[in-house]
FIGU-176748 format. One line per 10 residues: their letters; for each residue y negated, z negated, x of N, C-alpha, C, O. Coordinates in nm, 2 decimals, decimal comma. Layout:
! FIGU-176748
a> Y:Z:X:Y:Z:X:Y:Z:X:Y:Z:X ~ ...
END
This chain:
! FIGU-176748
tetervvldf> 2,72:0,98:1,31:2,82:0,94:1,21:2,76:0,96:1,07:2,64:0,99:1,06 ~ 2,84:0,95:0,97:2,79:0,97:0,83:2,69:0,87:0,80:2,59:0,90:0,73 ~ 2,71:0,74:0,84:2,62:0,64:0,81:2,48:0,67:0,87:2,38:0,65:0,81 ~ 2,48:0,72:1,00:2,36:0,75:1,06:2,29:0,87:0,99:2,16:0,87:0,98 ~ 2,36:0,97:0,95:2,30:1,08:0,87:2,24:1,03:0,74:2,13:1,07:0,71 ~ 2,31:0,95:0,67:2,25:0,90:0,54:2,13:0,81:0,57:2,03:0,83:0,50 ~ 2,13:0,73:0,67:2,02:0,64:0,70:1,90:0,72:0,74:1,79:0,70:0,70 ~ 1,92:0,83:0,82:1,81:0,91:0,87:1,75:0,99:0,75:1,63:1,00:0,74 ~ 1,83:1,04:0,66:1,78:1,11:0,55:1,70:1,02:0,46:1,59:1,06:0,41 ~ 1,75:0,90:0,43:1,67:0,80:0,35:1,54:0,77:0,42:1,44:0,75:0,35
terfvidvag> 1,54:0,75:0,55:1,42:0,72:0,63:1,32:0,83:0,61:1,20:0,79:0,59 ~ 1,36:0,95:0,63:1,26:1,06:0,61:1,20:1,06:0,47:1,08:1,08:0,46 ~ 1,28:1,04:0,37:1,23:1,04:0,23:1,13:0,92:0,21:1,03:0,94:0,15 ~ 1,17:0,81:0,27:1,08:0,69:0,26:0,95:0,71:0,32:0,85:0,68:0,26 ~ 0,94:0,77:0,44:0,82:0,79:0,51:0,73:0,90:0,45:0,61:0,88:0,44 ~ 0,80:1,01:0,41:0,72:1,13:0,36:0,69:1,12:0,21:0,58:1,16:0,17 ~ 0,79:1,09:0,13:0,77:1,09:-0,02:0,86:0,99:-0,09:0,96:1,03:-0,14 ~ 0,82:0,87:-0,08:0,90:0,76:-0,14:0,93:0,78:-0,29:1,03:0,74:-0,34 ~ 0,83:0,84:-0,36:0,85:0,86:-0,50:0,96:0,96:-0,53:1,01:0,97:-0,64 ~ 1,00:1,04:-0,43:1,10:1,14:-0,45:1,24:1,08:-0,43:1,34:1,15:-0,45
icdadrgals> 1,25:0,96:-0,39:1,39:0,90:-0,37:1,45:0,88:-0,51:1,38:0,82:-0,60 ~ 1,57:0,93:-0,53:1,64:0,92:-0,66:1,76:0,83:-0,65:1,79:0,78:-0,55 ~ 1,83:0,82:-0,77:1,94:0,73:-0,77:2,05:0,78:-0,68:2,13:0,70:-0,62 ~ 2,06:0,91:-0,66:2,17:0,97:-0,57:2,14:0,92:-0,43:2,23:0,89:-0,35 ~ 2,01:0,92:-0,39:1,98:0,88:-0,25:2,01:0,73:-0,23:2,07:0,69:-0,13 ~ 1,98:0,65:-0,34:2,01:0,51:-0,33:2,16:0,48:-0,32:2,21:0,40:-0,25 ~ 2,23:0,56:-0,40:2,38:0,55:-0,41:2,44:0,59:-0,27:2,53:0,52:-0,23 ~ 2,39:0,69:-0,21:2,44:0,73:-0,08:2,42:0,62:0,02:2,51:0,60:0,11 ~ 2,30:0,56:0,02:2,27:0,45:0,11:2,36:0,33:0,09:2,41:0,27:0,18 ~ 2,37:0,30:-0,04:2,45:0,18:-0,08:2,60:0,20:-0,04:2,67:0,10:-0,01
aqlppeqlgg> 2,64:0,32:-0,03:2,78:0,35:0,01:2,80:0,33:0,16:2,92:0,31:0,20 ~ 2,70:0,33:0,23:2,71:0,32:0,38:2,67:0,18:0,43:2,71:0,14:0,54 ~ 2,58:0,11:0,36:2,54:-0,02:0,40:2,59:-0,13:0,30:2,59:-0,11:0,18 ~ 2,63:-0,25:0,35:2,67:-0,36:0,26:2,54:-0,41:0,19:2,43:-0,40:0,23 ~ 2,57:-0,46:0,06:2,45:-0,50:-0,02:2,36:-0,60:0,05:2,24:-0,59:0,03 ~ 2,41:-0,69:0,13:2,32:-0,79:0,19:2,23:-0,73:0,30:2,14:-0,80:0,35 ~ 2,25:-0,60:0,34:2,17:-0,54:0,44:2,06:-0,45:0,38:1,97:-0,41:0,45 ~ 2,08:-0,41:0,25:1,99:-0,31:0,20:1,85:-0,35:0,20:1,76:-0,27:0,24 ~ 1,82:-0,47:0,15:1,68:-0,52:0,14:1,61:-0,52:0,27:1,50:-0,48:0,29 ~ 1,68:-0,58:0,37:1,63:-0,59:0,50:1,61:-0,46:0,57:1,51:-0,44:0,64
fviglyafdy> 1,70:-0,37:0,54:1,68:-0,23:0,60:1,56:-0,16:0,55:1,48:-0,11:0,63 ~ 1,53:-0,17:0,42:1,42:-0,10:0,36:1,29:-0,17:0,40:1,19:-0,10:0,43 ~ 1,29:-0,30:0,41:1,17:-0,38:0,46:1,14:-0,34:0,61:1,03:-0,32:0,65 ~ 1,25:-0,32:0,68:1,24:-0,27:0,82:1,17:-0,14:0,83:1,09:-0,11:0,92 ~ 1,22:-0,04:0,74:1,15:0,09:0,73:1,00:0,08:0,71:0,92:0,14:0,78 ~ 0,97:-0,01:0,61:0,83:-0,03:0,58:0,75:-0,08:0,70:0,64:-0,03:0,73 ~ 0,81:-0,18:0,77:0,74:-0,24:0,89:0,72:-0,13:1,00:0,61:-0,13:1,05 ~ 0,82:-0,05:1,03:0,80:0,05:1,13:0,70:0,16:1,09:0,62:0,20:1,16 ~ 0,72:0,20:0,96:0,63:0,30:0,91:0,48:0,26:0,92:0,40:0,34:0,97 ~ 0,45:0,15:0,87:0,31:0,11:0,86:0,26:0,05:0,99:0,14:0,04:1,01
errleltiar> 0,34:0,00:1,08:0,30:-0,03:1,21:0,24:0,09:1,28:0,13:0,08:1,34 ~ 0,31:0,20:1,27:0,26:0,33:1,33:0,14:0,38:1,26:0,04:0,42:1,32 ~ 0,14:0,38:1,13:0,02:0,43:1,05:-0,10:0,34:1,08:-0,21:0,39:1,10 ~ -0,08:0,21:1,10:-0,19:0,12:1,13:-0,25:0,15:1,27:-0,37:0,16:1,28 ~ -0,16:0,17:1,36:-0,21:0,20:1,50:-0,29:0,33:1,51:-0,39:0,33:1,57 ~ -0,24:0,43:1,44:-0,30:0,56:1,44:-0,44:0,55:1,38:-0,54:0,61:1,42 ~ -0,45:0,48:1,26:-0,57:0,48:1,19:-0,68:0,40:1,26:-0,79:0,44:1,27 ~ -0,64:0,28:1,31:-0,74:0,20:1,38:-0,79:0,27:1,51:-0,90:0,26:1,54 ~ -0,70:0,34:1,58:-0,74:0,41:1,70:-0,84:0,52:1,67:-0,93:0,53:1,75 ~ -0,83:0,59:1,56:-0,92:0,69:1,52:-1,05:0,64:1,47:-1,16:0,69:1,50
lfdvreaggi> -1,05:0,53:1,39:-1,17:0,48:1,33:-1,25:0,40:1,43:-1,38:0,40:1,41 ~ -1,19:0,35:1,53:-1,27:0,26:1,62:-1,27:0,32:1,77:-1,31:0,25:1,86 ~ -1,22:0,44:1,79:-1,22:0,50:1,92:-1,15:0,40:2,02:-1,21:0,39:2,13 ~ -1,04:0,35:1,99:-0,97:0,26:2,08:-0,83:0,32:2,11:-0,78:0,40:2,04 ~ -0,78:0,28:2,22:-0,64:0,33:2,26:-0,54:0,26:2,17:-0,56:0,14:2,13 ~ -0,44:0,33:2,14:-0,33:0,27:2,05:-0,27:0,16:2,13:-0,25:0,16:2,25 ~ -0,23:0,05:2,05:-0,18:-0,07:2,11:-0,04:-0,05:2,17:0,00:-0,13:2,25 ~ 0,03:0,04:2,12:0,17:0,06:2,17:0,28:-0,01:2,11:0,39:-0,02:2,16 ~ 0,25:-0,07:1,99:0,35:-0,14:1,91:0,37:-0,29:1,95:0,30:-0,34:2,04 ~ 0,45:-0,35:1,87:0,48:-0,49:1,89:0,59:-0,51:2,00:0,69:-0,44:1,99
agddrpaaad> 0,57:-0,60:2,09:0,67:-0,62:2,19:0,80:-0,66:2,13:0,80:-0,74:2,03 ~ 0,91:-0,62:2,19:1,04:-0,65:2,13:1,07:-0,80:2,11:1,13:-0,83:2,00 ~ 1,02:-0,88:2,20:1,04:-1,03:2,18:0,96:-1,09:2,07:1,00:-1,20:2,02 ~ 0,86:-1,02:2,02:0,78:-1,07:1,91:0,83:-1,03:1,78:0,77:-1,07:1,68 ~ 0,92:-0,94:1,77:0,97:-0,90:1,64:1,06:-1,01:1,57:1,13:-1,08:1,64 ~ 1,04:-1,03:1,44:1,11:-1,14:1,38:1,26:-1,11:1,37:1,31:-1,00:1,36 ~ 1,34:-1,22:1,37:1,48:-1,21:1,35:1,51:-1,16:1,21:1,43:-1,19:1,12 ~ 1,62:-1,10:1,19:1,66:-1,05:1,05:1,65:-1,17:0,95:1,60:-1,14:0,84 ~ 1,69:-1,29:0,99:1,69:-1,40:0,89:1,55:-1,44:0,85:1,53:-1,49:0,74 ~ 1,45:-1,41:0,93:1,31:-1,44:0,90:1,23:-1,33:0,84:1,11:-1,35:0,81
lgerfddlmk> 1,29:-1,22:0,82:1,22:-1,10:0,78:1,15:-1,11:0,65:1,03:-1,08:0,63 ~ 1,22:-1,16:0,55:1,16:-1,18:0,42:1,04:-1,27:0,42:0,94:-1,25:0,35 ~ 1,06:-1,38:0,49:0,95:-1,48:0,49:0,83:-1,43:0,57:0,72:-1,45:0,52 ~ 0,85:-1,36:0,68:0,74:-1,30:0,75:0,67:-1,19:0,67:0,55:-1,17:0,67 ~ 0,75:-1,11:0,59:0,70:-1,01:0,50:0,60:-1,07:0,40:0,49:-1,02:0,38 ~ 0,65:-1,18:0,33:0,56:-1,25:0,23:0,44:-1,31:0,30:0,33:-1,30:0,24 ~ 0,45:-1,36:0,42:0,33:-1,42:0,48:0,23:-1,31:0,51:0,11:-1,33:0,50 ~ 0,28:-1,19:0,55:0,19:-1,08:0,58:0,11:-1,04:0,45:-0,01:-1,02:0,46 ~ 0,18:-1,03:0,34:0,12:-0,99:0,22:0,01:-1,09:0,17:-0,10:-1,05:0,13 ~ 0,04:-1,22:0,19:-0,05:-1,32:0,14:-0,17:-1,33:0,24:-0,29:-1,35:0,20
tiarmdrldp> -0,15:-1,31:0,37:-0,26:-1,31:0,46:-0,36:-1,20:0,44:-0,48:-1,23:0,44 ~ -0,31:-1,08:0,42:-0,40:-0,97:0,39:-0,47:-0,99:0,26:-0,59:-0,96:0,25 ~ -0,40:-1,04:0,16:-0,47:-1,06:0,03:-0,58:-1,16:0,03:-0,68:-1,15:-0,05 ~ -0,58:-1,25:0,13:-0,69:-1,35:0,14:-0,81:-1,29:0,21:-0,92:-1,36:0,21 ~ -0,81:-1,17:0,27:-0,93:-1,11:0,32:-1,03:-1,08:0,21:-0,99:-1,03:0,11 ~ -1,15:-1,11:0,23:-1,25:-1,11:0,12:-1,38:-1,04:0,16:-1,48:-1,07:0,09 ~ -1,39:-0,96:0,26:-1,51:-0,89:0,30:-1,54:-0,78:0,20:-1,66:-0,76:0,17 ~ -1,44:-0,71:0,16:-1,46:-0,59:0,07:-1,48:-0,63:-0,07:-1,42:-0,73:-0,12 ~ -1,57:-0,56:-0,14:-1,59:-0,59:-0,28:-1,47:-0,56:-0,37:-1,39:-0,47:-0,33 ~ -1,45:-0,63:-0,48:-1,32:-0,62:-0,56:-1,31:-0,49:-0,63:-1,19:-0,45:-0,65
vttelvrlrg> -1,41:-0,42:-0,66:-1,40:-0,28:-0,72:-1,34:-0,18:-0,63:-1,24:-0,11:-0,66 ~ -1,40:-0,17:-0,51:-1,34:-0,08:-0,41:-1,20:-0,12:-0,37:-1,11:-0,03:-0,36 ~ -1,17:-0,25:-0,36:-1,03:-0,30:-0,34:-0,94:-0,25:-0,44:-0,83:-0,20:-0,41 ~ -0,98:-0,25:-0,57:-0,89:-0,21:-0,68:-0,87:-0,06:-0,68:-0,76:-0,01:-0,71 ~ -0,98:0,01:-0,66:-0,96:0,16:-0,65:-0,87:0,20:-0,54:-0,78:0,29:-0,57 ~ -0,88:0,14:-0,43:-0,78:0,17:-0,32:-0,64:0,14:-0,36:-0,55:0,22:-0,33 ~ -0,62:0,02:-0,42:-0,49:-0,02:-0,46:-0,43:0,08:-0,56:-0,31:0,12:-0,55 ~ -0,51:0,12:-0,66:-0,45:0,21:-0,77:-0,43:0,35:-0,71:-0,34:0,41:-0,76 ~ -0,51:0,39:-0,62:-0,48:0,52:-0,56:-0,34:0,52:-0,49:-0,27:0,62:-0,50 ~ -0,32:0,42:-0,41:-0,19:0,41:-0,35:-0,07:0,40:-0,45:0,03:0,46:-0,43
arqhncricq> -0,10:0,33:-0,56:0,01:0,31:-0,66:0,04:0,44:-0,72:0,16:0,47:-0,75 ~ -0,06:0,53:-0,74:-0,03:0,66:-0,80:0,03:0,76:-0,70:0,11:0,84:-0,74 ~ -0,01:0,74:-0,58:0,05:0,83:-0,47:0,20:0,80:-0,46:0,28:0,89:-0,44 ~ 0,23:0,67:-0,46:0,37:0,63:-0,44:0,45:0,62:-0,58:0,57:0,59:-0,58 ~ 0,38:0,64:-0,69:0,44:0,63:-0,82:0,51:0,50:-0,84:0,62:0,49:-0,89 ~ 0,44:0,39:-0,81:0,49:0,25:-0,83:0,45:0,21:-0,98:0,33:0,20:-1,01 ~ 0,55:0,19:-1,06:0,53:0,17:-1,20:0,46:0,03:-1,22:0,36:0,03:-1,30 ~ 0,50:-0,07:-1,16:0,44:-0,20:-1,18:0,29:-0,20:-1,13:0,20:-0,26:-1,20 ~ 0,27:-0,14:-1,02:0,13:-0,14:-0,96:0,04:-0,05:-1,05:-0,08:-0,09:-1,06 ~ 0,09:0,05:-1,11:0,00:0,14:-1,19:-0,03:0,06:-1,33:-0,13:0,10:-1,39
strsvqavra> 0,05:-0,03:-1,36:0,04:-0,10:-1,49:-0,05:-0,22:-1,48:-0,07:-0,29:-1,59 ~ -0,10:-0,26:-1,37:-0,17:-0,38:-1,35:-0,32:-0,35:-1,32:-0,35:-0,25:-1,26 ~ -0,40:-0,45:-1,35:-0,55:-0,44:-1,33:-0,60:-0,57:-1,28:-0,56:-0,68:-1,32 ~ -0,69:-0,57:-1,18:-0,75:-0,68:-1,12:-0,85:-0,75:-1,21:-0,95:-0,68:-1,25 ~ -0,83:-0,87:-1,24:-0,93:-0,95:-1,31:-1,07:-0,95:-1,24:-1,17:-0,93:-1,30 ~ -1,06:-0,97:-1,11:-1,19:-0,97:-1,03:-1,26:-0,84:-1,04:-1,38:-0,84:-1,05 ~ -1,19:-0,73:-1,03:-1,25:-0,60:-1,03:-1,32:-0,57:-1,17:-1,43:-0,52:-1,18 ~ -1,25:-0,61:-1,28:-1,30:-0,59:-1,41:-1,43:-0,67:-1,43:-1,53:-0,63:-1,49 ~ -1,42:-0,80:-1,38:-1,54:-0,88:-1,39:-1,66:-0,83:-1,31:-1,77:-0,86:-1,34 ~ -1,63:-0,75:-1,21:-1,73:-0,70:-1,12:-1,78:-0,56:-1,17:-1,87:-0,50:-1,11
gadesmftki> -1,73:-0,52:-1,29:-1,79:-0,40:-1,35:-1,69:-0,28:-1,36:-1,73:-0,18:-1,42 ~ -1,57:-0,29:-1,31:-1,48:-0,18:-1,32:-1,42:-0,17:-1,46:-1,41:-0,27:-1,53 ~ -1,38:-0,05:-1,50:-1,32:-0,04:-1,63:-1,22:0,08:-1,63:-1,21:0,15:-1,53 ~ -1,16:0,10:-1,75:-1,06:0,21:-1,75:-1,12:0,35:-1,73:-1,05:0,44:-1,68 ~ -1,24:0,37:-1,78:-1,31:0,50:-1,76:-1,32:0,53:-1,61:-1,31:0,64:-1,57 ~ -1,35:0,42:-1,53:-1,35:0,44:-1,38:-1,22:0,47:-1,32:-1,20:0,55:-1,24 ~ -1,12:0,39:-1,37:-0,98:0,40:-1,31:-0,92:0,54:-1,34:-0,84:0,59:-1,26 ~ -0,96:0,60:-1,46:-0,90:0,73:-1,49:-0,95:0,84:-1,40:-0,90:0,95:-1,39 ~ -1,06:0,81:-1,32:-1,12:0,91:-1,23:-1,05:0,92:-1,10:-1,08:1,00:-1,01 ~ -0,96:0,82:-1,07:-0,90:0,81:-0,94:-0,82:0,93:-0,90:-0,82:0,98:-0,78
dwyettdlie> -0,75:0,99:-1,00:-0,66:1,10:-0,96:-0,73:1,23:-0,92:-0,68:1,30:-0,84 ~ -0,85:1,25:-0,97:-0,93:1,37:-0,92:-1,07:1,32:-0,88:-1,17:1,38:-0,92 ~ -1,07:1,22:-0,80:-1,20:1,15:-0,76:-1,30:1,24:-0,70:-1,42:1,22:-0,72 ~ -1,26:1,35:-0,63:-1,36:1,43:-0,56:-1,45:1,50:-0,65:-1,57:1,54:-0,62 ~ -1,41:1,53:-0,77:-1,49:1,61:-0,87:-1,55:1,52:-0,98:-1,60:1,57:-1,08 ~ -1,55:1,39:-0,96:-1,60:1,30:-1,05:-1,74:1,24:-1,01:-1,79:1,28:-0,91 ~ -1,79:1,15:-1,09:-1,92:1,09:-1,06:-1,91:0,96:-1,00:-2,00:0,88:-0,99 ~ -1,79:0,93:-0,94:-1,77:0,80:-0,86:-1,87:0,81:-0,75:-1,90:0,91:-0,69 ~ -1,92:0,69:-0,71:-2,02:0,69:-0,60:-1,95:0,73:-0,47:-1,83:0,72:-0,46 ~ -2,03:0,77:-0,38:-1,97:0,83:-0,25:-1,90:0,72:-0,17:-1,80:0,75:-0,11
rhkvalrltd> -1,94:0,60:-0,18:-1,87:0,49:-0,11:-1,73:0,48:-0,16:-1,64:0,46:-0,08 ~ -1,71:0,49:-0,29:-1,57:0,48:-0,34:-1,49:0,61:-0,31:-1,37:0,60:-0,28 ~ -1,56:0,72:-0,31:-1,49:0,85:-0,27:-1,44:0,84:-0,12:-1,33:0,88:-0,09 ~ -1,52:0,79:-0,04:-1,49:0,77:0,10:-1,37:0,68:0,12:-1,28:0,71:0,20 ~ -1,37:0,57:0,05:-1,26:0,48:0,05:-1,13:0,54:0,01:-1,02:0,52:0,07 ~ -1,14:0,62:-0,10:-1,02:0,69:-0,15:-0,97:0,80:-0,05:-0,85:0,83:-0,04 ~ -1,07:0,87:0,02:-1,03:0,97:0,12:-0,95:0,90:0,23:-0,85:0,96:0,28 ~ -1,00:0,79:0,27:-0,93:0,72:0,38:-0,79:0,67:0,33:-0,70:0,68:0,41 ~ -0,78:0,63:0,21:-0,65:0,59:0,16:-0,56:0,70:0,16:-0,44:0,69:0,20 ~ -0,60:0,82:0,11:-0,51:0,94:0,12:-0,47:0,97:0,26:-0,35:1,00:0,28
avitqpaeit> -0,56:0,96:0,35:-0,53:1,00:0,49:-0,42:0,90:0,55:-0,33:0,95:0,62 ~ -0,44:0,77:0,53:-0,34:0,68:0,58:-0,21:0,70:0,52:-0,10:0,69:0,59 ~ -0,20:0,72:0,39:-0,08:0,74:0,32:0,00:0,87:0,35:0,12:0,87:0,36 ~ -0,08:0,97:0,38:-0,02:1,10:0,40:0,00:1,13:0,55:0,11:1,14:0,60 ~ -0,11:1,14:0,63:-0,10:1,18:0,77:-0,22:1,12:0,85:-0,31:1,19:0,87 ~ -0,20:0,99:0,89:-0,32:0,93:0,96:-0,35:1,00:1,10:-0,46:0,99:1,15 ~ -0,25:1,07:1,15:-0,27:1,14:1,28:-0,38:1,25:1,26:-0,43:1,30:1,36 ~ -0,41:1,29:1,14:-0,50:1,40:1,11:-0,63:1,35:1,05:-0,70:1,43:0,99 ~ -0,66:1,22:1,07:-0,79:1,17:1,03:-0,90:1,25:1,10:-0,90:1,25:1,23 ~ -0,99:1,31:1,03:-1,09:1,40:1,09:-1,21:1,32:1,15:-1,24:1,21:1,10
aelvvqvrty> -1,28:1,38:1,24:-1,41:1,32:1,29:-1,51:1,30:1,17:-1,58:1,21:1,17 ~ -1,51:1,40:1,08:-1,60:1,39:0,96:-1,57:1,27:0,88:-1,66:1,20:0,84 ~ -1,44:1,24:0,86:-1,40:1,12:0,78:-1,44:1,00:0,85:-1,49:0,90:0,79 ~ -1,42:0,99:0,98:-1,46:0,88:1,06:-1,61:0,85:1,04:-1,65:0,73:1,02 ~ -1,69:0,95:1,05:-1,84:0,93:1,03:-1,87:0,88:0,89:-1,95:0,79:0,87 ~ -1,80:0,93:0,79:-1,82:0,89:0,65:-1,79:0,74:0,64:-1,86:0,66:0,58 ~ -1,67:0,70:0,69:-1,63:0,56:0,68:-1,72:0,47:0,75:-1,76:0,36:0,69 ~ -1,77:0,51:0,87:-1,87:0,42:0,94:-2,00:0,42:0,87:-2,08:0,32:0,88 ~ -2,04:0,52:0,79:-2,17:0,52:0,72:-2,17:0,43:0,60:-2,27:0,36:0,58 ~ -2,06:0,42:0,53:-2,05:0,35:0,40:-1,99:0,21:0,41:-2,00:0,13:0,32
fdpaevveiv> -1,93:0,18:0,53:-1,86:0,05:0,54:-1,89:-0,01:0,68:-1,89:0,06:0,78 ~ -1,91:-0,14:0,68:-1,92:-0,21:0,81:-1,78:-0,23:0,87:-1,68:-0,22:0,80 ~ -1,77:-0,26:1,00:-1,64:-0,27:1,06:-1,54:-0,36:0,99:-1,42:-0,33:0,98 ~ -1,59:-0,48:0,95:-1,50:-0,57:0,88:-1,44:-0,51:0,75:-1,33:-0,54:0,72 ~ -1,53:-0,44:0,68:-1,48:-0,38:0,56:-1,38:-0,27:0,59:-1,28:-0,25:0,52 ~ -1,40:-0,19:0,70:-1,31:-0,09:0,73:-1,17:-0,15:0,76:-1,07:-0,10:0,72 ~ -1,17:-0,26:0,84:-1,04:-0,32:0,88:-0,97:-0,37:0,75:-0,85:-0,35:0,74 ~ -1,05:-0,42:0,66:-0,99:-0,47:0,53:-0,93:-0,36:0,45:-0,82:-0,38:0,39 ~ -1,00:-0,25:0,44:-0,95:-0,13:0,37:-0,81:-0,09:0,43:-0,72:-0,07:0,35 ~ -0,81:-0,08:0,56:-0,69:-0,03:0,62:-0,57:-0,13:0,60:-0,46:-0,09:0,57
fdilrnsaqk> -0,60:-0,26:0,61:-0,50:-0,36:0,59:-0,46:-0,37:0,44:-0,35:-0,40:0,41 ~ -0,56:-0,34:0,35:-0,52:-0,34:0,21:-0,43:-0,23:0,18:-0,33:-0,24:0,10 ~ -0,45:-0,11:0,24:-0,36:0,00:0,23:-0,22:-0,04:0,28:-0,12:0,00:0,21 ~ -0,21:-0,10:0,39:-0,09:-0,15:0,44:-0,02:-0,24:0,34:0,10:-0,23:0,32 ~ -0,09:-0,34:0,29:-0,03:-0,44:0,20:0,01:-0,37:0,07:0,12:-0,39:0,02 ~ -0,08:-0,28:0,01:-0,04:-0,21:-0,11:0,08:-0,13:-0,09:0,16:-0,12:-0,19 ~ 0,10:-0,07:0,02:0,21:0,02:0,05:0,34:-0,05:0,06:0,44:0,02:0,07 ~ 0,34:-0,18:0,06:0,47:-0,25:0,05:0,54:-0,22:-0,08:0,66:-0,24:-0,09 ~ 0,47:-0,16:-0,18:0,53:-0,11:-0,30:0,63:-0,01:-0,27:0,72:0,01:-0,35 ~ 0,63:0,06:-0,15:0,73:0,15:-0,12:0,87:0,09:-0,11:0,97:0,16:-0,14
vavalagdea> 0,88:-0,04:-0,08:1,00:-0,11:-0,07:1,06:-0,11:-0,21:1,18:-0,08:-0,24 ~ 0,98:-0,16:-0,31:1,02:-0,17:-0,45:1,06:-0,03:-0,51:1,16:-0,02:-0,57 ~ 0,98:0,07:-0,48:1,00:0,20:-0,53:1,13:0,26:-0,47:1,21:0,32:-0,55 ~ 1,15:0,24:-0,34:1,27:0,29:-0,28:1,40:0,23:-0,34:1,50:0,30:-0,34 ~ 1,39:0,11:-0,38:1,51:0,04:-0,43:1,51:0,03:-0,59:1,59:-0,04:-0,65 ~ 1,41:0,11:-0,65:1,40:0,11:-0,80:1,38:-0,03:-0,85:1,43:-0,06:-0,96 ~ 1,30:-0,11:-0,78:1,27:-0,24:-0,83:1,13:-0,26:-0,87:1,07:-0,36:-0,87 ~ 1,07:-0,14:-0,92:0,92:-0,14:-0,95:0,90:-0,13:-1,10:0,79:-0,09:-1,14 ~ 0,99:-0,18:-1,18:0,97:-0,17:-1,32:0,85:-0,25:-1,37:0,84:-0,37:-1,32 ~ 0,77:-0,20:-1,45:0,65:-0,27:-1,50:0,69:-0,39:-1,59:0,79:-0,39:-1,65
hvtqgveyyd> 0,60:-0,49:-1,59:0,63:-0,61:-1,68:0,59:-0,58:-1,82:0,64:-0,65:-1,91 ~ 0,51:-0,48:-1,85:0,47:-0,44:-1,99:0,52:-0,30:-2,02:0,53:-0,22:-1,94 ~ 0,54:-0,28:-2,15:0,58:-0,15:-2,20:0,47:-0,08:-2,26:0,47:0,05:-2,28 ~ 0,36:-0,15:-2,29:0,24:-0,08:-2,35:0,12:-0,15:-2,28:0,12:-0,27:-2,25 ~ 0,01:-0,07:-2,27:-0,11:-0,12:-2,21:-0,10:-0,16:-2,07:-0,01:-0,11:-2,00 ~ -0,18:-0,25:-2,03:-0,18:-0,30:-1,89:-0,17:-0,45:-1,88:-0,19:-0,52:-1,98 ~ -0,14:-0,50:-1,76:-0,13:-0,64:-1,74:-0,23:-0,68:-1,63:-0,26:-0,61:-1,54 ~ -0,30:-0,79:-1,66:-0,40:-0,84:-1,57:-0,35:-0,94:-1,47:-0,26:-1,02:-1,50 ~ -0,40:-0,93:-1,35:-0,36:-1,02:-1,24:-0,48:-1,07:-1,16:-0,58:-1,01:-1,16 ~ -0,45:-1,18:-1,09:-0,55:-1,23:-1,00:-0,48:-1,29:-0,88:-0,35:-1,29:-0,87
laddgdvlfg> -0,55:-1,33:-0,78:-0,49:-1,39:-0,66:-0,51:-1,54:-0,65:-0,62:-1,59:-0,67 ~ -0,40:-1,61:-0,62:-0,41:-1,75:-0,59:-0,48:-1,78:-0,46:-0,50:-1,69:-0,38 ~ -0,52:-1,90:-0,43:-0,59:-1,94:-0,31:-0,50:-1,90:-0,19:-0,56:-1,87:-0,08 ~ -0,37:-1,91:-0,20:-0,28:-1,88:-0,09:-0,25:-1,73:-0,07:-0,17:-1,69:0,02 ~ -0,31:-1,65:-0,16:-0,28:-1,50:-0,15:-0,17:-1,46:-0,24:-0,15:-1,33:-0,25 ~ -0,10:-1,55:-0,31:0,00:-1,50:-0,40:-0,06:-1,44:-0,53:-0,17:-1,47:-0,56 ~ 0,02:-1,35:-0,59:-0,03:-1,27:-0,70:0,01:-1,35:-0,83:0,13:-1,39:-0,85 ~ -0,09:-1,36:-0,92:-0,07:-1,43:-1,05:-0,07:-1,32:-1,16:-0,18:-1,27:-1,19 ~ 0,05:-1,29:-1,21:0,05:-1,19:-1,32:0,04:-1,25:-1,46:0,04:-1,37:-1,47 ~ 0,02:-1,16:-1,55:0,02:-1,21:-1,69:-0,10:-1,28:-1,74:-0,09:-1,37:-1,83
leapvsv> -0,22:-1,26:-1,68:-0,34:-1,33:-1,71:-0,40:-1,27:-1,84:-0,38:-1,15:-1,87 ~ -0,49:-1,35:-1,90:-0,56:-1,30:-2,02:-0,66:-1,19:-1,97:-0,72:-1,20:-1,86 ~ -0,69:-1,09:-2,05:-0,79:-0,99:-2,02:-0,93:-1,05:-2,01:-0,96:-1,14:-2,09 ~ -1,01:-1,01:-1,91:-1,14:-1,06:-1,90:-1,22:-1,04:-2,03:-1,19:-0,95:-2,11 ~ -1,32:-1,12:-2,06:-1,40:-1,11:-2,18:-1,46:-0,98:-2,20:-1,47:-0,93:-2,31 ~ -1,49:-0,91:-2,09:-1,56:-0,78:-2,10:-1,47:-0,67:-2,16:-1,51:-0,56:-2,20 ~ -1,34:-0,69:-2,15:-1,24:-0,59:-2,20:-1,23:-0,59:-2,35:-1,15:-0,51:-2,41
END
C-alpha cells in the first residue's frame, strides 16, 4: 500500500542517513500516519535499529553469540513506550565506569554524524572540568590525523562503526578496543552510543533545534540520569 511504501522509505532513511531526512519526507509520513502515532512510530524505529546494532556490536567485541532479540512478550505496550524510552536514557546516563572526556568525545562524534543541532551545541560540564576544551572538540571531525591520544581515537573508531555498519567491525578494531578499554568501559561506550543515538528521533522529526543561537550551552546529569541544561560555564572556560 502507499502507507507501507512511505513507511519503508522513511525507515531506510532513518537507519542509513537520518540527517538526510527532509521536510518532504516528514510530510509524506504525516500524510499517512495520524499525528498521535508519529512519535511512537519513530521511537519504535530507533528501538529496532539500535537493538540490532547493539547485538551485532556486543557479539563482535566479546565473541559471543547474538542474543536473538527481545522476546515478543517482553516488548512494551505502545502506551508505555515513552516512559520506557526515558527510563532507558536515564539508566545508561548513570553508568560511570568511563571517564567523562571520552564519554563527551563519543557523544559529540555521534551528534555530528547525525547532524543533531542541540547535541552539537552542548558541552559536558564534567568533561570540561576533567580537562577537555574546544580545541580538543574541534579535532573530532578529522580525529585520525590529529594529536588526540590513541585511546580517544579508538573510542571514536568504535563510535563510527556502530553508527555506520556494526556488522563490519574488524578484528583489528576489536583488538584495539580491548587494548585501551576494560570490558566495563567497552560496554559503557556501546551503550553511550545507543543513548546518544536517540537524537535520531529528534532529528527525524525536526525537533532538534538548539537552545542557543550563539556559542554553546553547558549541561550536567542529575543523580537520576536526567539532563540539566543551561548551566554556568565551568571556571576553566
